SEFIZA-3560 file (N, C-alpha, C; in Angstrom, 3 decimals):
REM SEFIZA-3560
<numar><xx>55.821</xx><yy>59.706</yy><zz>29.219</zz><atom>N</atom></numar>
<numar><xx>56.778</xx><yy>60.850</yy><zz>29.582</zz><atom>CA</atom></numar>
<numar><xx>56.011</xx><yy>61.644</yy><zz>30.701</zz><atom>C</atom></numar>
<numar><xx>56.965</xx><yy>62.172</yy><zz>31.592</zz><atom>N</atom></numar>
<numar><xx>56.417</xx><yy>62.961</yy><zz>32.672</zz><atom>CA</atom></numar>
<numar><xx>55.735</xx><yy>64.262</yy><zz>32.253</zz><atom>C</atom></numar>
<numar><xx>54.743</xx><yy>64.522</yy><zz>33.087</zz><atom>N</atom></numar>
<numar><xx>53.969</xx><yy>65.769</yy><zz>32.895</zz><atom>CA</atom></numar>
<numar><xx>54.462</xx><yy>66.874</yy><zz>33.747</zz><atom>C</atom></numar>
<numar><xx>54.874</xx><yy>68.027</yy><zz>33.129</zz><atom>N</atom></numar>
<numar><xx>55.388</xx><yy>69.166</yy><zz>33.964</zz><atom>CA</atom></numar>
<numar><xx>54.311</xx><yy>70.242</yy><zz>34.094</zz><atom>C</atom></numar>
<numar><xx>54.001</xx><yy>70.546</yy><zz>35.312</zz><atom>N</atom></numar>
<numar><xx>53.042</xx><yy>71.733</yy><zz>35.554</zz><atom>CA</atom></numar>
<numar><xx>53.961</xx><yy>73.080</yy><zz>35.510</zz><atom>C</atom></numar>
<numar><xx>53.405</xx><yy>73.989</yy><zz>34.861</zz><atom>N</atom></numar>
<numar><xx>54.074</xx><yy>75.273</yy><zz>34.527</zz><atom>CA</atom></numar>
<numar><xx>53.400</xx><yy>76.408</yy><zz>35.375</zz><atom>C</atom></numar>
<numar><xx>54.115</xx><yy>77.040</yy><zz>36.249</zz><atom>N</atom></numar>
<numar><xx>53.499</xx><yy>78.172</yy><zz>36.937</zz><atom>CA</atom></numar>
<numar><xx>53.138</xx><yy>79.316</yy><zz>36.124</zz><atom>C</atom></numar>
<numar><xx>52.150</xx><yy>80.049</yy><zz>36.419</zz><atom>N</atom></numar>
<numar><xx>51.702</xx><yy>81.237</yy><zz>35.667</zz><atom>CA</atom></numar>
<numar><xx>52.873</xx><yy>82.129</yy><zz>35.124</zz><atom>C</atom></numar>
<numar><xx>53.805</xx><yy>82.520</yy><zz>35.889</zz><atom>N</atom></numar>
<numar><xx>54.850</xx><yy>83.502</yy><zz>35.447</zz><atom>CA</atom></numar>
<numar><xx>55.703</xx><yy>82.879</yy><zz>34.427</zz><atom>C</atom></numar>
<numar><xx>55.787</xx><yy>81.605</yy><zz>34.266</zz><atom>N</atom></numar>
<numar><xx>56.575</xx><yy>80.878</yy><zz>33.151</zz><atom>CA</atom></numar>
<numar><xx>55.811</xx><yy>80.553</yy><zz>31.903</zz><atom>C</atom></numar>
<numar><xx>54.441</xx><yy>80.665</yy><zz>31.956</zz><atom>N</atom></numar>
<numar><xx>53.690</xx><yy>80.171</yy><zz>30.881</zz><atom>CA</atom></numar>
<numar><xx>53.970</xx><yy>80.884</yy><zz>29.543</zz><atom>C</atom></numar>
<numar><xx>54.561</xx><yy>82.174</yy><zz>29.721</zz><atom>N</atom></numar>
<numar><xx>54.889</xx><yy>83.053</yy><zz>28.505</zz><atom>CA</atom></numar>
<numar><xx>55.859</xx><yy>82.196</yy><zz>27.515</zz><atom>C</atom></numar>
<numar><xx>56.694</xx><yy>81.290</yy><zz>28.213</zz><atom>N</atom></numar>
<numar><xx>57.573</xx><yy>80.456</yy><zz>27.432</zz><atom>CA</atom></numar>
<numar><xx>57.054</xx><yy>79.129</yy><zz>26.753</zz><atom>C</atom></numar>
<numar><xx>55.854</xx><yy>78.789</yy><zz>27.400</zz><atom>N</atom></numar>
<numar><xx>55.209</xx><yy>77.559</yy><zz>26.886</zz><atom>CA</atom></numar>
<numar><xx>53.973</xx><yy>77.991</yy><zz>26.147</zz><atom>C</atom></numar>
<numar><xx>53.807</xx><yy>79.085</yy><zz>25.555</zz><atom>N</atom></numar>
<numar><xx>52.773</xx><yy>79.562</yy><zz>24.776</zz><atom>CA</atom></numar>
<numar><xx>51.436</xx><yy>79.519</yy><zz>25.573</zz><atom>C</atom></numar>
<numar><xx>51.593</xx><yy>79.856</yy><zz>26.864</zz><atom>N</atom></numar>
<numar><xx>50.336</xx><yy>79.809</yy><zz>27.730</zz><atom>CA</atom></numar>
<numar><xx>49.930</xx><yy>78.439</yy><zz>28.297</zz><atom>C</atom></numar>
<numar><xx>50.661</xx><yy>77.392</yy><zz>27.885</zz><atom>N</atom></numar>
<numar><xx>50.339</xx><yy>76.067</yy><zz>28.361</zz><atom>CA</atom></numar>
<numar><xx>50.651</xx><yy>75.882</yy><zz>29.916</zz><atom>C</atom></numar>
<numar><xx>49.701</xx><yy>75.436</yy><zz>30.715</zz><atom>N</atom></numar>
<numar><xx>49.917</xx><yy>75.261</yy><zz>32.057</zz><atom>CA</atom></numar>
<numar><xx>50.543</xx><yy>73.793</yy><zz>32.442</zz><atom>C</atom></numar>
<numar><xx>50.494</xx><yy>72.855</yy><zz>31.410</zz><atom>N</atom></numar>
<numar><xx>51.029</xx><yy>71.613</yy><zz>31.491</zz><atom>CA</atom></numar>
<numar><xx>51.742</xx><yy>71.259</yy><zz>30.241</zz><atom>C</atom></numar>
<numar><xx>52.908</xx><yy>70.676</yy><zz>30.290</zz><atom>N</atom></numar>
<numar><xx>53.507</xx><yy>70.123</yy><zz>29.032</zz><atom>CA</atom></numar>
<numar><xx>54.087</xx><yy>68.708</yy><zz>29.387</zz><atom>C</atom></numar>
<numar><xx>54.289</xx><yy>67.962</yy><zz>28.467</zz><atom>N</atom></numar>
<numar><xx>54.881</xx><yy>66.553</yy><zz>28.562</zz><atom>CA</atom></numar>
<numar><xx>56.186</xx><yy>66.519</yy><zz>27.944</zz><atom>C</atom></numar>
<numar><xx>57.328</xx><yy>66.114</yy><zz>28.789</zz><atom>N</atom></numar>
<numar><xx>58.618</xx><yy>66.191</yy><zz>28.415</zz><atom>CA</atom></numar>
<numar><xx>59.216</xx><yy>64.888</yy><zz>28.739</zz><atom>C</atom></numar>
<numar><xx>59.978</xx><yy>64.228</yy><zz>27.829</zz><atom>N</atom></numar>
<numar><xx>60.727</xx><yy>63.022</yy><zz>28.036</zz><atom>CA</atom></numar>
<numar><xx>61.990</xx><yy>63.294</yy><zz>28.918</zz><atom>C</atom></numar>
<numar><xx>62.241</xx><yy>62.248</yy><zz>29.883</zz><atom>N</atom></numar>
<numar><xx>63.396</xx><yy>62.293</yy><zz>30.680</zz><atom>CA</atom></numar>
<numar><xx>63.508</xx><yy>61.271</yy><zz>31.650</zz><atom>C</atom></numar>
<numar><xx>64.621</xx><yy>60.835</yy><zz>32.213</zz><atom>N</atom></numar>
<numar><xx>64.791</xx><yy>59.921</yy><zz>33.126</zz><atom>CA</atom></numar>
<numar><xx>65.116</xx><yy>60.564</yy><zz>34.562</zz><atom>C</atom></numar>
<numar><xx>65.425</xx><yy>61.800</yy><zz>34.565</zz><atom>N</atom></numar>
<numar><xx>65.781</xx><yy>62.487</yy><zz>35.872</zz><atom>CA</atom></numar>
<numar><xx>65.087</xx><yy>63.926</yy><zz>35.697</zz><atom>C</atom></numar>
<numar><xx>65.072</xx><yy>64.512</yy><zz>36.875</zz><atom>N</atom></numar>
<numar><xx>64.353</xx><yy>65.928</yy><zz>36.807</zz><atom>CA</atom></numar>
<numar><xx>65.264</xx><yy>66.789</yy><zz>35.903</zz><atom>C</atom></numar>
<numar><xx>66.610</xx><yy>66.604</yy><zz>36.063</zz><atom>N</atom></numar>
<numar><xx>67.424</xx><yy>67.459</yy><zz>35.306</zz><atom>CA</atom></numar>
<numar><xx>67.335</xx><yy>67.194</yy><zz>33.837</zz><atom>C</atom></numar>
<numar><xx>67.272</xx><yy>65.906</yy><zz>33.399</zz><atom>N</atom></numar>
<numar><xx>67.040</xx><yy>65.790</yy><zz>31.956</zz><atom>CA</atom></numar>
<numar><xx>65.688</xx><yy>66.248</yy><zz>31.437</zz><atom>C</atom></numar>
<numar><xx>64.715</xx><yy>66.217</yy><zz>32.371</zz><atom>N</atom></numar>
<numar><xx>63.431</xx><yy>66.756</yy><zz>32.005</zz><atom>CA</atom></numar>
<numar><xx>63.574</xx><yy>68.404</yy><zz>31.838</zz><atom>C</atom></numar>
<numar><xx>64.120</xx><yy>68.983</yy><zz>32.746</zz><atom>N</atom></numar>
<numar><xx>64.514</xx><yy>70.420</yy><zz>32.506</zz><atom>CA</atom></numar>
<numar><xx>65.202</xx><yy>70.729</yy><zz>31.340</zz><atom>C</atom></numar>
<numar><xx>66.255</xx><yy>69.930</yy><zz>30.888</zz><atom>N</atom></numar>
<numar><xx>66.968</xx><yy>70.106</yy><zz>29.689</zz><atom>CA</atom></numar>
<numar><xx>66.105</xx><yy>70.067</yy><zz>28.502</zz><atom>C</atom></numar>
<numar><xx>65.141</xx><yy>68.990</yy><zz>28.696</zz><atom>N</atom></numar>
<numar><xx>64.148</xx><yy>68.828</yy><zz>27.539</zz><atom>CA</atom></numar>
<numar><xx>63.129</xx><yy>70.000</yy><zz>27.423</zz><atom>C</atom></numar>
<numar><xx>62.783</xx><yy>70.537</yy><zz>28.464</zz><atom>N</atom></numar>
<numar><xx>61.897</xx><yy>71.640</yy><zz>28.672</zz><atom>CA</atom></numar>
<numar><xx>62.590</xx><yy>72.929</yy><zz>28.073</zz><atom>C</atom></numar>
<numar><xx>63.849</xx><yy>73.060</yy><zz>28.225</zz><atom>N</atom></numar>
<numar><xx>64.634</xx><yy>74.099</yy><zz>27.685</zz><atom>CA</atom></numar>
<numar><xx>64.700</xx><yy>73.913</yy><zz>26.115</zz><atom>C</atom></numar>
<numar><xx>64.927</xx><yy>72.847</yy><zz>25.664</zz><atom>N</atom></numar>
<numar><xx>64.957</xx><yy>72.455</yy><zz>24.120</zz><atom>CA</atom></numar>
<numar><xx>63.683</xx><yy>72.753</yy><zz>23.617</zz><atom>C</atom></numar>
<numar><xx>62.579</xx><yy>72.506</yy><zz>24.276</zz><atom>N</atom></numar>
<numar><xx>61.170</xx><yy>72.718</yy><zz>23.644</zz><atom>CA</atom></numar>
<numar><xx>60.791</xx><yy>74.090</yy><zz>23.711</zz><atom>C</atom></numar>
<numar><xx>61.286</xx><yy>74.809</yy><zz>24.831</zz><atom>N</atom></numar>
<numar><xx>60.690</xx><yy>76.217</yy><zz>25.286</zz><atom>CA</atom></numar>
<numar><xx>62.036</xx><yy>76.930</yy><zz>25.617</zz><atom>C</atom></numar>
<numar><xx>62.790</xx><yy>77.315</yy><zz>24.761</zz><atom>N</atom></numar>
<numar><xx>63.950</xx><yy>78.292</yy><zz>25.002</zz><atom>CA</atom></numar>
<numar><xx>63.744</xx><yy>79.345</yy><zz>25.972</zz><atom>C</atom></numar>
<numar><xx>64.703</xx><yy>79.507</yy><zz>26.890</zz><atom>N</atom></numar>
<numar><xx>64.677</xx><yy>80.590</yy><zz>27.791</zz><atom>CA</atom></numar>
<numar><xx>63.989</xx><yy>80.314</yy><zz>29.174</zz><atom>C</atom></numar>
<numar><xx>63.391</xx><yy>79.032</yy><zz>29.310</zz><atom>N</atom></numar>
<numar><xx>62.602</xx><yy>78.825</yy><zz>30.476</zz><atom>CA</atom></numar>
<numar><xx>63.533</xx><yy>78.242</yy><zz>31.595</zz><atom>C</atom></numar>
<numar><xx>64.532</xx><yy>77.584</yy><zz>31.205</zz><atom>N</atom></numar>
<numar><xx>65.409</xx><yy>76.907</yy><zz>32.163</zz><atom>CA</atom></numar>
<numar><xx>66.174</xx><yy>77.883</yy><zz>33.118</zz><atom>C</atom></numar>
<numar><xx>66.665</xx><yy>78.986</yy><zz>32.532</zz><atom>N</atom></numar>
<numar><xx>67.436</xx><yy>80.147</yy><zz>33.169</zz><atom>CA</atom></numar>
<numar><xx>66.515</xx><yy>80.656</yy><zz>34.211</zz><atom>C</atom></numar>
<numar><xx>65.270</xx><yy>80.632</yy><zz>34.125</zz><atom>N</atom></numar>
<numar><xx>64.235</xx><yy>81.073</yy><zz>35.225</zz><atom>CA</atom></numar>
<numar><xx>64.142</xx><yy>80.109</yy><zz>36.341</zz><atom>C</atom></numar>
<numar><xx>64.566</xx><yy>78.939</yy><zz>35.988</zz><atom>N</atom></numar>
<numar><xx>64.418</xx><yy>77.846</yy><zz>37.030</zz><atom>CA</atom></numar>
<numar><xx>65.763</xx><yy>77.509</yy><zz>37.702</zz><atom>C</atom></numar>
<numar><xx>66.819</xx><yy>77.600</yy><zz>36.897</zz><atom>N</atom></numar>
<numar><xx>68.091</xx><yy>77.174</yy><zz>37.402</zz><atom>CA</atom></numar>
<numar><xx>69.050</xx><yy>78.348</yy><zz>37.306</zz><atom>C</atom></numar>
<numar><xx>70.145</xx><yy>78.399</yy><zz>38.212</zz><atom>N</atom></numar>
<numar><xx>71.075</xx><yy>79.444</yy><zz>38.204</zz><atom>CA</atom></numar>
<numar><xx>72.172</xx><yy>79.156</yy><zz>37.271</zz><atom>C</atom></numar>
<numar><xx>73.115</xx><yy>79.951</yy><zz>37.189</zz><atom>N</atom></numar>
<numar><xx>74.307</xx><yy>79.891</yy><zz>36.307</zz><atom>CA</atom></numar>
<numar><xx>75.053</xx><yy>78.574</yy><zz>36.428</zz><atom>C</atom></numar>
<numar><xx>75.031</xx><yy>78.069</yy><zz>37.624</zz><atom>N</atom></numar>
<numar><xx>75.763</xx><yy>76.772</yy><zz>38.029</zz><atom>CA</atom></numar>
<numar><xx>74.919</xx><yy>75.713</yy><zz>37.682</zz><atom>C</atom></numar>
<numar><xx>73.705</xx><yy>75.803</yy><zz>37.207</zz><atom>N</atom></numar>
<numar><xx>72.809</xx><yy>74.817</yy><zz>36.850</zz><atom>CA</atom></numar>
<numar><xx>71.970</xx><yy>74.116</yy><zz>37.907</zz><atom>C</atom></numar>
<numar><xx>72.131</xx><yy>74.865</yy><zz>39.121</zz><atom>N</atom></numar>
<numar><xx>71.278</xx><yy>74.285</yy><zz>40.352</zz><atom>CA</atom></numar>
<numar><xx>69.916</xx><yy>75.066</yy><zz>40.269</zz><atom>C</atom></numar>
<numar><xx>69.023</xx><yy>74.412</yy><zz>40.865</zz><atom>N</atom></numar>
<numar><xx>67.661</xx><yy>74.887</yy><zz>40.962</zz><atom>CA</atom></numar>
<numar><xx>67.794</xx><yy>76.189</yy><zz>41.934</zz><atom>C</atom></numar>
<numar><xx>67.213</xx><yy>77.371</yy><zz>41.373</zz><atom>N</atom></numar>
<numar><xx>67.311</xx><yy>78.621</yy><zz>42.114</zz><atom>CA</atom></numar>
<numar><xx>66.771</xx><yy>78.531</yy><zz>43.488</zz><atom>C</atom></numar>
<numar><xx>67.248</xx><yy>79.216</yy><zz>44.386</zz><atom>N</atom></numar>
<numar><xx>66.747</xx><yy>79.287</yy><zz>45.790</zz><atom>CA</atom></numar>
<numar><xx>65.252</xx><yy>79.486</yy><zz>45.913</zz><atom>C</atom></numar>
<numar><xx>64.694</xx><yy>80.312</yy><zz>45.184</zz><atom>N</atom></numar>
<numar><xx>63.212</xx><yy>80.839</yy><zz>45.268</zz><atom>CA</atom></numar>
<numar><xx>62.432</xx><yy>79.910</yy><zz>44.424</zz><atom>C</atom></numar>
<numar><xx>62.889</xx><yy>78.729</yy><zz>43.901</zz><atom>N</atom></numar>
<numar><xx>61.988</xx><yy>78.000</yy><zz>43.057</zz><atom>CA</atom></numar>
<numar><xx>62.006</xx><yy>76.568</yy><zz>43.747</zz><atom>C</atom></numar>
<numar><xx>60.916</xx><yy>75.977</yy><zz>43.852</zz><atom>N</atom></numar>
<numar><xx>60.745</xx><yy>74.707</yy><zz>44.318</zz><atom>CA</atom></numar>
<numar><xx>60.194</xx><yy>73.666</yy><zz>43.266</zz><atom>C</atom></numar>
<numar><xx>60.914</xx><yy>72.615</yy><zz>43.220</zz><atom>N</atom></numar>
<numar><xx>60.495</xx><yy>71.531</yy><zz>42.243</zz><atom>CA</atom></numar>
<numar><xx>59.961</xx><yy>70.271</yy><zz>42.992</zz><atom>C</atom></numar>
<numar><xx>58.913</xx><yy>69.923</yy><zz>42.526</zz><atom>N</atom></numar>
<numar><xx>58.234</xx><yy>68.594</yy><zz>43.229</zz><atom>CA</atom></numar>
<numar><xx>58.102</xx><yy>67.509</yy><zz>42.184</zz><atom>C</atom></numar>
<numar><xx>58.430</xx><yy>66.252</yy><zz>42.529</zz><atom>N</atom></numar>
<numar><xx>58.007</xx><yy>65.167</yy><zz>41.783</zz><atom>CA</atom></numar>
<numar><xx>56.880</xx><yy>64.551</yy><zz>42.700</zz><atom>C</atom></numar>
<numar><xx>55.649</xx><yy>64.540</yy><zz>42.101</zz><atom>N</atom></numar>
<numar><xx>54.476</xx><yy>64.168</yy><zz>42.941</zz><atom>CA</atom></numar>
<numar><xx>54.453</xx><yy>65.233</yy><zz>44.034</zz><atom>C</atom></numar>
<numar><xx>54.451</xx><yy>64.762</yy><zz>45.303</zz><atom>N</atom></numar>
<numar><xx>54.378</xx><yy>65.685</yy><zz>46.398</zz><atom>CA</atom></numar>
<numar><xx>55.722</xx><yy>65.793</yy><zz>47.219</zz><atom>C</atom></numar>
<numar><xx>56.772</xx><yy>65.172</yy><zz>46.534</zz><atom>N</atom></numar>
<numar><xx>58.103</xx><yy>65.266</yy><zz>47.119</zz><atom>CA</atom></numar>
<numar><xx>59.026</xx><yy>66.396</yy><zz>46.554</zz><atom>C</atom></numar>
<numar><xx>59.496</xx><yy>67.192</yy><zz>47.356</zz><atom>N</atom></numar>
<numar><xx>60.392</xx><yy>68.165</yy><zz>47.068</zz><atom>CA</atom></numar>
<numar><xx>61.847</xx><yy>67.572</yy><zz>46.594</zz><atom>C</atom></numar>
<numar><xx>62.324</xx><yy>67.944</yy><zz>45.532</zz><atom>N</atom></numar>
<numar><xx>63.577</xx><yy>67.388</yy><zz>45.075</zz><atom>CA</atom></numar>
<numar><xx>64.701</xx><yy>67.658</yy><zz>45.972</zz><atom>C</atom></numar>
<numar><xx>64.667</xx><yy>68.623</yy><zz>46.735</zz><atom>N</atom></numar>
<numar><xx>65.702</xx><yy>69.073</yy><zz>47.622</zz><atom>CA</atom></numar>
<numar><xx>65.876</xx><yy>67.960</yy><zz>48.711</zz><atom>C</atom></numar>
<numar><xx>64.854</xx><yy>67.218</yy><zz>48.963</zz><atom>N</atom></numar>
<numar><xx>64.965</xx><yy>66.191</yy><zz>49.992</zz><atom>CA</atom></numar>
<numar><xx>65.142</xx><yy>64.852</yy><zz>49.343</zz><atom>C</atom></numar>
<numar><xx>65.261</xx><yy>64.790</yy><zz>48.048</zz><atom>N</atom></numar>
<numar><xx>65.523</xx><yy>63.478</yy><zz>47.309</zz><atom>CA</atom></numar>
<numar><xx>66.936</xx><yy>63.634</yy><zz>46.729</zz><atom>C</atom></numar>
<numar><xx>67.183</xx><yy>63.561</yy><zz>45.400</zz><atom>N</atom></numar>
<numar><xx>68.469</xx><yy>63.567</yy><zz>44.830</zz><atom>CA</atom></numar>
<numar><xx>68.506</xx><yy>64.790</yy><zz>44.056</zz><atom>C</atom></numar>
<numar><xx>67.836</xx><yy>65.826</yy><zz>44.300</zz><atom>N</atom></numar>
<numar><xx>67.860</xx><yy>67.049</yy><zz>43.622</zz><atom>CA</atom></numar>
<numar><xx>67.566</xx><yy>66.859</yy><zz>41.975</zz><atom>C</atom></numar>
<numar><xx>68.531</xx><yy>67.369</yy><zz>41.211</zz><atom>N</atom></numar>
<numar><xx>68.128</xx><yy>67.309</yy><zz>39.759</zz><atom>CA</atom></numar>
<numar><xx>68.432</xx><yy>65.801</yy><zz>39.230</zz><atom>C</atom></numar>
<numar><xx>69.158</xx><yy>65.035</yy><zz>40.089</zz><atom>N</atom></numar>
<numar><xx>69.342</xx><yy>63.640</yy><zz>39.730</zz><atom>CA</atom></numar>
<numar><xx>68.158</xx><yy>62.730</yy><zz>40.154</zz><atom>C</atom></numar>
<numar><xx>67.145</xx><yy>63.245</yy><zz>40.704</zz><atom>N</atom></numar>
<numar><xx>65.975</xx><yy>62.472</yy><zz>41.051</zz><atom>CA</atom></numar>
<numar><xx>65.373</xx><yy>61.872</yy><zz>39.826</zz><atom>C</atom></numar>
<numar><xx>65.250</xx><yy>60.509</yy><zz>39.998</zz><atom>N</atom></numar>
<numar><xx>64.709</xx><yy>59.781</yy><zz>38.850</zz><atom>CA</atom></numar>
<numar><xx>63.164</xx><yy>59.964</yy><zz>38.706</zz><atom>C</atom></numar>
<numar><xx>62.781</xx><yy>60.061</yy><zz>37.613</zz><atom>N</atom></numar>
<numar><xx>61.321</xx><yy>60.152</yy><zz>37.218</zz><atom>CA</atom></numar>
<numar><xx>60.848</xx><yy>59.083</yy><zz>36.374</zz><atom>C</atom></numar>
<numar><xx>59.512</xx><yy>58.650</yy><zz>36.485</zz><atom>N</atom></numar>
<numar><xx>58.936</xx><yy>57.719</yy><zz>35.620</zz><atom>CA</atom></numar>
<numar><xx>57.972</xx><yy>58.451</yy><zz>34.647</zz><atom>C</atom></numar>
<numar><xx>57.415</xx><yy>57.733</yy><zz>33.653</zz><atom>N</atom></numar>
<numar><xx>56.625</xx><yy>58.369</yy><zz>32.807</zz><atom>CA</atom></numar>
<numar><xx>55.327</xx><yy>58.759</yy><zz>33.214</zz><atom>C</atom></numar>
<numar><xx>54.855</xx><yy>58.192</yy><zz>34.435</zz><atom>N</atom></numar>
<numar><xx>53.629</xx><yy>58.442</yy><zz>35.009</zz><atom>CA</atom></numar>
<numar><xx>53.649</xx><yy>59.646</yy><zz>36.003</zz><atom>C</atom></numar>
<numar><xx>55.001</xx><yy>60.156</yy><zz>36.231</zz><atom>N</atom></numar>
<numar><xx>55.140</xx><yy>61.207</yy><zz>37.323</zz><atom>CA</atom></numar>
<numar><xx>54.706</xx><yy>62.610</yy><zz>36.790</zz><atom>C</atom></numar>
<numar><xx>54.295</xx><yy>63.345</yy><zz>37.788</zz><atom>N</atom></numar>
<numar><xx>53.952</xx><yy>64.787</yy><zz>37.579</zz><atom>CA</atom></numar>
<numar><xx>55.028</xx><yy>65.609</yy><zz>38.248</zz><atom>C</atom></numar>
<numar><xx>55.604</xx><yy>66.544</yy><zz>37.589</zz><atom>N</atom></numar>
<numar><xx>56.634</xx><yy>67.516</yy><zz>38.100</zz><atom>CA</atom></numar>
<numar><xx>55.987</xx><yy>68.851</yy><zz>38.165</zz><atom>C</atom></numar>
<numar><xx>56.200</xx><yy>69.398</yy><zz>39.309</zz><atom>N</atom></numar>
<numar><xx>55.644</xx><yy>70.789</yy><zz>39.433</zz><atom>CA</atom></numar>
<numar><xx>56.775</xx><yy>71.799</yy><zz>39.801</zz><atom>C</atom></numar>
<numar><xx>56.759</xx><yy>72.879</yy><zz>39.195</zz><atom>N</atom></numar>
<numar><xx>57.624</xx><yy>73.960</yy><zz>39.270</zz><atom>CA</atom></numar>
<numar><xx>56.811</xx><yy>74.985</yy><zz>40.022</zz><atom>C</atom></numar>
<numar><xx>57.232</xx><yy>75.249</yy><zz>41.310</zz><atom>N</atom></numar>
<numar><xx>56.549</xx><yy>76.298</yy><zz>42.171</zz><atom>CA</atom></numar>
<numar><xx>57.473</xx><yy>77.345</yy><zz>42.557</zz><atom>C</atom></numar>
<numar><xx>57.236</xx><yy>78.510</yy><zz>42.154</zz><atom>N</atom></numar>
<numar><xx>57.961</xx><yy>79.681</yy><zz>42.661</zz><atom>CA</atom></numar>
<numar><xx>57.681</xx><yy>79.932</yy><zz>44.065</zz><atom>C</atom></numar>
<numar><xx>58.638</xx><yy>80.271</yy><zz>44.860</zz><atom>N</atom></numar>
<numar><xx>58.248</xx><yy>80.564</yy><zz>46.378</zz><atom>CA</atom></numar>
<numar><xx>57.714</xx><yy>81.989</yy><zz>46.387</zz><atom>C</atom></numar>
<numar><xx>56.861</xx><yy>82.136</yy><zz>47.346</zz><atom>N</atom></numar>
<numar><xx>56.229</xx><yy>83.446</yy><zz>47.521</zz><atom>CA</atom></numar>
<numar><xx>56.608</xx><yy>83.954</yy><zz>48.850</zz><atom>C</atom></numar>
<numar><xx>57.032</xx><yy>85.306</yy><zz>48.822</zz><atom>N</atom></numar>
<numar><xx>57.535</xx><yy>86.001</yy><zz>49.962</zz><atom>CA</atom></numar>
<numar><xx>56.504</xx><yy>87.009</yy><zz>50.290</zz><atom>C</atom></numar>
<numar><xx>56.228</xx><yy>87.149</yy><zz>51.562</zz><atom>N</atom></numar>
<numar><xx>55.223</xx><yy>88.317</yy><zz>51.802</zz><atom>CA</atom></numar>
<numar><xx>55.854</xx><yy>89.072</yy><zz>53.062</zz><atom>C</atom></numar>
<numar><xx>55.299</xx><yy>90.092</yy><zz>53.328</zz><atom>N</atom></numar>
<numar><xx>55.657</xx><yy>90.992</yy><zz>54.342</zz><atom>CA</atom></numar>
<numar><xx>54.558</xx><yy>91.459</yy><zz>55.312</zz><atom>C</atom></numar>
//
């Protein structure tokens, strides 16, 4: 099952865990499984339309899913998915 790295601001949903293992064939199905295991987390990652929020980046390995197939990006059991909130500065 793919390993999902959880950023610090979302760890309150995963009981403080920085990594969780969630079954899924695509990034979208992994996020659905993440929501089933940790209710409330997906709305922080995806908007009301179900798309990844503008200020959240999701990577499979080192590849940004926006440059792949977005939520339909296929994942393997050995993949690591990273959820990275964008950081803005002034």
